[in-house]
C-alpha positions, 0 to 999 in steps of 0.5 A, a space after each residue: 688349745 682348740 677351745 675356740 674356733 680359729 676364725 673367732 680367735 683371729 677376730 679377737 686377736 685383730 680387735 685387741 690393742 696392738 702390743 707395740 713393735 718391741 713386743 712383736 719383735 720379741 715374740 718373733 725372735 722367741 719363735 726363731 730361737 727358743 724351744 717351745 716358743 708357744 709358751 710366750 704369752 701373746 697379744 690377747 693374754 698379755 694385754 689382759 694381764 696389763 689391763 688387770 694390773 691397771 685395774 688393781 692399781 698395781 705398784 708391785 707385781 710378782 711373776 713366776 716363769 719369765 720365759 723370754 720376758 713378754 708377759 713381764 714387759 706387758 705388765 710392767 707397762 701398767 706400773 708407775 715409774 717407781 713400780 716394781 716387777 719381780 720375775 723368776 726364771 731358771 732357763 739360761 737361754 730364756 733369761 738371756 733373751 729376757 734381759 736383752 729385751 728388758 734392756 731395750 724397753 723403757 719399762 725394763 728398769 722396773 723389772 728385777 729378774 731372779 735366776 734359779 728355782 722359783 721356790 728358792 727365790 720366793 724365800 728371799 722375797 719380802 713385802 707385799 705385792 698387788 698382783 702375781 702371775 704364775 706360768 711355770 712348771 705345772 707340777 709345782 703350781 700348788 706349791 707356788 700358790 701356797 708360797 705366794 699367798 702370804 705375799 699378796 695384799 688383801 684385795 690383790 690378784 693372782 692370775 694362773 696360766 694354763 689351768 685348762 691344759 688343753 682340756 686334759 684337766 677333764 681326764 687328768 692322767 700324767 703328773 702335770 694334768 693332775 697337778 693343774 686339776 689339784 690346783 684348780 680344786 684347791 682354789 675353788 675350795 679356798 674360802 680366803 679367795 674369790 676366783 673366775 676361771 677364764 677360757 682365755 688361751 689355755 685357761 687363766 684362773 683369776 683369783 682375788 684375795 679377800 
């Protein structure tokens, strides 16, 4: 993910609001105990997600791919006390850590974690959401987009992570490369939405439903 000079990235990190001690602790434990710890969202992107949730006035948020819970807790901070965040995850070790930190956070009570394949979980979900964040297995990105679209209210936001895939979308070769590129192509051609693809971390596609 070398899209931006490392010193500029550090400068941006240092000039982004602190995430708080609990999320810092969660990030550190993620790097100590979980495989592929770089999957954790991190300060810059997670503070952006929280800000986006505030800007759309989110009361219900849907997340595909909990991992250790960093992004879920970050977005939950923006929810009102009666707000709800539904998040889907199937990795047992990640689920254990997420549940631990949900229990330690005052915002954890807003979060419902659904275990198992997200496409199965989505079939059990009803009602409209103000915002969705997709950060899970890349080969299903288009399927997630299609399944989530009817669940987003008009004017609601979808944010999709890793849409630049370390630049491999420019010359997609393996299945994940191709799936992400196909998702980006689907979004830009979808007349039902307006989108901006940001070069934040590994790429964040921000999509407003018309």
